[in-house]
N, C-alpha and C positions, 0 to 999 in steps of 0.2 A: 687279908681277906679281902674282896675287893666291895666296896662302897656302893651301892642301889643307884645310880638312874633316874631320881625323877620325873625327869623333865622330860625324858623320854619310855616313859610311862605314859606323862601328863601327855604326850601332844600324840602318841598314840588312841587314849582315851576322847583326847576332842576327836581326832578322823574316826574311825568308828561316830563317835552321837552324828559330826557331820554328815555321815554315808548313813542315820540311822533317818536322819530331818533330809535329805534329798530324798530316799526314796518312801518314806512318806508324804513329800509334798510330791514327787511326781504319780506316787496312784493315787491321792485325792484328785488331781489331775488328769489325769486320764476318764475318771468316774466321771469326774463333771464334761467332761467332752462328748463318755456316752449317753449319758443323762441327755444336756439338752447341746442337743447338736443345731451349731450355726443353722440359721432362717436363710439368708440370701451366700453362699458360695459361690468369688470371688470367680467367675471368669480367669481362667491361666493367662488367656489368650491376652487382657488386659490391661495384668496385672506385671508380661512380663519384665516395662519397662531399658530396651530395646530399638531407641527409635534413633534411625540416622535422618 
């Protein structure tokens, strides 16, 4: 009988936990962005930084 690979199971749990945390953080960031839009958005022309 094969023995269980506990390190693989632990890694899978850690990956699932990290994914859940990332999704939660992204959701919170999106809610924050929609609730507080930037007051003075930067013009895209001056932010390019391609000056010769």
